[in-house]
FIKOLDREN-388740 format. One record per residue: x, y, z of N, C-alpha, C in turn. Coordinates in pm, whole numbers, always signed. Example, Ala and Ser with C-alpha at 12.3 -4.5 7.8 and 13.67 -1.06 7.14 Angstrom:
// FIKOLDREN-388740
    nc1    nc2    nc3   cac1   cac2   cac3    cc1    cc2    cc3
  +1319   -569   +780  +1230   -450   +780  +1320   -330   +780
  +1285   -225   +708  +1367   -106   +714  +1290     +3   +787
//
This chain:
// FIKOLDREN-388740
    nc1    nc2    nc3   cac1   cac2   cac3    cc1    cc2    cc3
   -447   +844  +1343   -393   +834  +1177   -298   +883  +1125
   -253  +1012  +1128   -196  +1093  +1080   -148  +1161  +1162
     -7  +1201  +1153    +63  +1304  +1226    +72  +1431  +1208
   +193  +1502  +1119   +152  +1674  +1134    +81  +1664   +998
     -7  +1823   +988    -46  +1864   +840    +59  +1870   +749
    -58  +1858   +640    +50  +1867   +482   +144  +1699   +491
    +64  +1641   +519   +144  +1485   +529    +79  +1378   +420
   +164  +1353   +304   +156  +1257   +241   +137  +1114   +258
    +85  +1004   +298    +97   +911   +318   +106   +847   +157
   +172   +747   +115   +234   +649    -36   +199   +541    +44
    +85   +473     +3    +86   +343    -16   +108   +232   -109
   +127   +167    -65   +148    +23   -226   +113   -121   -170
     -1   -170   -230    -39   -266   -183    -11   -399   -292
     -1   -499   -292    -28   -661   -313   +113   -665   -361
   +193   -634   -325   +378   -662   -354   +444   -771   -286
   +567   -765   -261   +606   -756   -362   +612   -836   -508
   +641   -768   -590   +610   -840   -739   +746   -886   -814
   +780   -992   -899   +906  -1003   -952   +938   -865  -1061
   +805   -809  -1141   +862   -744  -1223   +885   -560  -1151
   +847   -518  -1066   +812   -394  -1049   +859   -327   -889
   +884   -431   -808   +928   -389   -681  +1005   -312   -694
  +1109   -338   -723  +1273   -293   -765  +1243   -149   -802
  +1146   -124   -903  +1188    -18   -990  +1090    +86   -885
   +977     +4   -817   +865   +142   -709   +972   +165   -641
  +1050    +91   -526  +1127   +135   -445  +1280   +235   -509
  +1324   +228   -657  +1432   +318   -653  +1369   +465   -686
  +1235   +474   -795  +1159   +599   -786  +1095   +645   -600
  +1099   +586   -539  +1085   +662   -424  +1199   +689   -331
  +1313   +608   -377  +1430   +637   -302  +1485   +767   -382
  +1457   +769   -517  +1502   +893   -578  +1449  +1047   -543
  +1367  +1032   -500  +1257  +1155   -424  +1286  +1133   -273
  +1331  +1082   -233  +1346  +1057    -89  +1252  +1048     +8
  +1165   +973    -93  +1040   +980    -23  +1005   +820   +111
   +920   +843   +215   +875   +752   +278   +748   +652   +206
   +736   +571   +246   +624   +502   +236   +589   +368   +275
   +508   +314   +265   +434   +184   +339   +397    +82   +257
   +445    -34   +230   +404   -120   +155   +345   -227   +212
   +224   -250   +186   +101   -341   +218   +101   -487   +146
   +229   -560   +195   +230   -696   +121   +181   -808   +153
   +185   -903    +48   +117  -1041    +70   +188  -1144   +118
   +152  -1226   +195   +314  -1292   +241   +330  -1387   +161
   +245  -1484    +93   +270  -1547    -47   +370  -1481   -125
   +334  -1356   -133   +474  -1298   -227   +581  -1258   -183
   +598  -1210    -26   +673  -1222    +31   +833  -1390    +26
   +753  -1442    +22   +791  -1592    -24   +844  -1661   -132
   +795  -1567   -231   +750  -1637   -367   +904  -1561   -440
   +893  -1403   -363   +961  -1345   -450  +1022  -1277   -332
  +1139  -1341   -284  +1222  -1313   -146  +1353  -1195   -159
  +1366  -1219   -315  +1507  -1136   -365  +1457   -992   -423
  +1330   -947   -429  +1269   -843   -443  +1238   -810   -317
  +1167   -918   -217  +1153   -815    -90  +1257   -749    -46
  +1380   -773    -70  +1505   -729    +32  +1486   -550    -68
  +1443   -535   -146  +1430   -394   -197  +1351   -345   -111
  +1281   -407    -55  +1193   -312    +62  +1230   -279   +183
  +1368   -311   +200  +1377   -300   +387  +1407   -166   +406
  +1443    -89   +321  +1420    +38   +380  +1259   +137   +372
  +1144    +53   +380  +1051    +59   +397   +985    +17   +495
   +861    +71   +572   +788     +9   +606   +676    -59   +573
   +662   -191   +581   +584   -269   +552   +472   -328   +649
   +351   -344   +593   +237   -344   +652   +172   -488   +596
    +80   -550   +718    -15   -678   +650    -69   -648   +554
    -92   -725   +430   -215   -725   +325   -256   -865   +337
   -248   -921   +434   -283  -1085   +403   -187  -1173   +358
   -178  -1306   +363   -122  -1392   +300   -138  -1397   +166
   -280  -1419   +144   -323  -1415    +34   -382  -1304    -12
   -455  -1250   -119   -536  -1181   -153   -696  -1245   -215
   -749  -1225    -79   -871  -1310    -55   -977  -1156    -41
  -1088  -1233    -86  -1197  -1145    -64  -1251  -1189    +23
  -1256  -1097   +164  -1274  -1136   +298  -1437  -1146   +299
  -1522  -1081   +191  -1689  -1104   +208  -1719  -1266   +173
  -1642  -1314    +57  -1681  -1417    +10  -1584  -1570   +126
  -1542  -1528   +288  -1428  -1603   +281  -1494  -1624   +442
  -1465  -1778   +498  -1515  -1782   +653  -1466  -1709   +693
  -1505  -1667   +863  -1426  -1631   +948  -1280  -1651   +987
  -1283  -1794  +1042  -1190  -1911   +990  -1090  -1844   +923
  -1055  -1848   +836  -1005  -1851   +665   -927  -1676   +665
  -1072  -1579   +740  -1006  -1435   +721   -902  -1419   +846
   -941  -1505   +946   -810  -1461  +1048   -678  -1585  +1006
   -729  -1679   +981   -577  -1707   +917   -494  -1670   +826
   -587  -1599   +716   -498  -1548   +642   -369  -1404   +710
   -443  -1321   +812   -393  -1217   +858   -291  -1280   +937
   -287  -1403  +1001   -219  -1442  +1116    -95  -1563  +1076
    -84  -1572   +939    -32  -1615   +895   +102  -1543   +823
    +93  -1379   +806   +193  -1309   +755   +239  -1298   +918
   +139  -1283  +1056   +208  -1219  +1172   +301  -1343  +1212
   +297  -1475  +1184   +360  -1600  +1188   +491  -1612  +1134
   +526  -1568   +980   +595  -1626   +883   +701  -1478   +871
   +662  -1333   +941   +688  -1228   +867   +692  -1167  +1037
   +775  -1171  +1173   +717  -1097  +1255   +772   -976  +1268
   +872   -935  +1184   +928   -762  +1177   +845   -730  +1095
   +687   -765  +1058   +636   -641   +970   +541   -568  +1047
   +511   -462  +1061   +475   -358  +1139   +324   -418  +1150
   +278   -354  +1318   +156   -409  +1336    +18   -320  +1264
    +28   -333  +1149    -61   -243  +1043   -114   -350   +934
   -254   -377   +936   -311   -429   +844   -424   -363   +757
   -419   -405   +653   -512   -316   +520   -553   -412   +474
   -702   -447   +442   -755   -563   +405   -733   -587   +260
   -773   -687   +187   -741   -687    +14   -910   -609     -6
   -863   -548   -133   -994   -519   -186  -1030   -392    -47
  -1026   -378    +45  -1074   -262   +138  -1193   -345   +190
  -1224   -453   +174  -1323   -519   +216  -1298   -594   +385
  -1379   -507   +508  -1318   -487   +636  -1455   -572   +670
  -1431   -693   +753  -1519   -738   +804  -1538   -725   +952
  -1631   -779  +1045  -1660   -758  +1129  -1547   -913  +1215
  -1526   -965  +1171  -1404  -1080  +1181  -1295  -1033  +1251
  -1271   -957  +1070  -1097   -878  +1072  -1118   -787  +1190
  -1212   -710  +1214  -1215   -586  +1294  -1194   -658  +1436
  -1275   -733  +1483  -1269   -801  +1635  -1119   -839  +1633
  -1027   -954  +1528   -912  -1032  +1572   -851   -870  +1547
   -824   -796  +1484   -722   -707  +1442   -735   -616  +1644
   -823   -554  +1661   -856   -539  +1759   -710   -517  +1901
   -654   -454  +1926   -540   -433  +2039   -478   -506  +1995
   -475   -552  +1833   -327   -603  +1809   -250   -499  +1668
   -344   -524  +1614   -272   -467  +1459   -405   -336  +1444
   -312   -242  +1402   -394   -100  +1340   -460   -135  +1182
   -565    -82  +1175   -609    -94  +1036   -622     -9   +990
   -552    +42   +846   -525   +123   +781   -566   +167   +619
   -638   +189   +633   -774   +237   +503   -676   +356   +410
   -775   +402   +339   -668   +514   +235   -815   +660   +227
   -761   +739   +148   -850   +839   +143   -895   +852     -5
   -791   +797   -110   -772   +775   -229   -696   +672   -306
   -830   +580   -352   -786   +477   -414   -706   +509   -566
   -588   +497   -626   -580   +582   -738   -626   +487   -878
   -638   +380   -842   -691   +292   -939   -575   +310  -1080
   -493   +256  -1033   -378   +277  -1115   -383   +141  -1235
   -466    +49  -1145   -509    -63  -1246   -564    -85  -1342
   -678    +61  -1341   -734    +88  -1447   -747   +106  -1604
   -741    -21  -1667   -638    +16  -1781   -752    +91  -1888
   -884   +144  -1829   -955   +201  -1930   -956   +347  -1876
   -865   +407  -1814   -850   +543  -1744   -719   +563  -1855
   -701   +702  -1904   -552   +742  -1906   -493   +800  -1784
   -308   +788  -1805   -280   +836  -1699   -349   +945  -1673
   -339  +1097  -1756   -396  +1121  -1744   -537  +1219  -1628
   -602  +1130  -1656   -746  +1133  -1588   -738  +1068  -1436
   -635   +948  -1440   -618   +942  -1319   -498  +1021  -1244
   -421  +1101  -1282   -346  +1205  -1255   -449  +1320  -1199
   -519  +1328  -1225   -636  +1473  -1241   -684  +1440  -1072
   -756  +1337  -1046   -768  +1279   -907   -671  +1300   -824
   -563  +1240   -851   -449  +1234   -752   -428  +1391   -690
   -398  +1452   -825   -381  +1575   -778   -451  +1646   -712
   -625  +1643   -710   -712  +1697   -643   -698  +1664   -520
   -696  +1505   -468   -656  +1449   -306   -524  +1505   -293
   -430  +1546   -322   -292  +1623   -294   -331  +1755   -244
   -435  +1816   -246   -519  +1974   -235   -555  +1951    -85
   -586  +1822    -31   -616  +1869    +68   -513  +1814   +198
   -523  +1861   +345   -442  +1878   +414   -325  +1726   +463
   -404  +1662   +449   -352  +1500   +439   -438  +1428   +371
   -369  +1304   +311   -408  +1157   +251   -360  +1054   +214
   -404   +975   +217   -333   +864   +221   -365   +802    +66
   -300   +779    -15   -265   +735   -149   -235   +596   -134
   -348   +486   -221   -309   +384   -267   -271   +381   -407
   -141   +327   -429    -61   +242   -530    -88   +103   -543
    -15     +6   -646    -44   -100   -667    +71   -181   -732
   +177   -298   -661   +259   -341   -733   +196   -450   -752
   +216   -477   -889   +135   -590   -950   +168   -556  -1109
   +130   -669  -1205   +119   -671  -1324     -3   -599  -1368
    -76   -542  -1284   -245   -537  -1350   -209   -327  -1346
   -124   -311  -1233   -107   -169  -1238     -5   -124  -1342
    +62   -229  -1412   +227   -174  -1474   +213    -47  -1572
    +48    -51  -1601    +45    +61  -1709   +108   +190  -1712
    +60   +186  -1588    -11   +351  -1487   +121   +373  -1371
   +118   +306  -1281   +176   +285  -1151   +327   +403  -1209
   +417   +347  -1215   +536   +418  -1230   +510   +546  -1263
   +481   +582  -1387   +415   +741  -1397   +382   +810  -1278
   +252   +726  -1241   +163   +841  -1186   +237   +821  -1047
   +337   +764   -971   +393   +735   -840   +523   +874   -855
   +586   +865   -986   +674   +948   -990   +631  +1153  -1014
   +499  +1156  -1073   +427  +1235  -1102   +384  +1290   -955
   +318  +1221   -878   +292  +1267   -742   +411  +1301   -667
   +491  +1248   -690   +618  +1275   -548   +683  +1376   -594
   +661  +1441   -758   +710  +1563   -783   +604  +1652   -731
   +488  +1651   -741   +376  +1763   -696   +395  +1731   -572
   +425  +1642   -461   +407  +1606   -297   +535  +1747   -272
   +668  +1775   -351   +757  +1818   -343   +737  +1985   -331
   +646  +2020   -497   +627  +2146   -530   +504  +2163   -471
   +422  +2082   -370   +335  +2179   -270   +394  +2172   -148
   +483  +2176   -147   +595  +2196    +11   +532  +2077   +124
   +455  +1971    +86   +443  +1854   +189   +537  +1726   +162
   +481  +1670   +245   +605  +1572   +274   +567  +1436   +268
   +643  +1313   +264   +564  +1195   +298   +590  +1153   +401
   +488  +1056   +492   +498  +1027   +563   +504   +872   +594
   +498   +795   +689   +466   +647   +711   +392   +671   +861
   +305   +533   +878   +247   +525  +1047   +328   +541  +1141
   +242   +594  +1251   +395   +597  +1349   +281   +534  +1475
//
């Protein structure tokens, strides 16, 4: 799962979006940070211009649509993963299930084909009931671990917090003498 110690995996789910993808890519580039964007196939098609902003980053499969796999038939679960593989063959062979709901069907489908990548901390950047400071304290605590995988989001729901939290996280990564990394 991880390479060296003291690595932080910055992952960003649900994009690309028309509003924030370019901004998030600029923040990452300004910090010279690596990141993995777990993209939705339908958003890649809808926002093809914004998708180009991701060309310098690792891309993973988050499904074609952001479906709840626990409420979806096994056939539709497989199709949701396969559509991304078929329409975007250059996306890396990594999969993250929407909502983190991994089913046996997905596990069996991915076995030997796609690496399943979860996280060590959901940042809850989409939670409007929490202050940025409260969310930041959780991230800061997680960054003290030797290795961590953080999940941020690229969508309208997370817009209140993500940009500030991502920037603050990358400043902290540098101050802790850690490095950002992608999957290999």
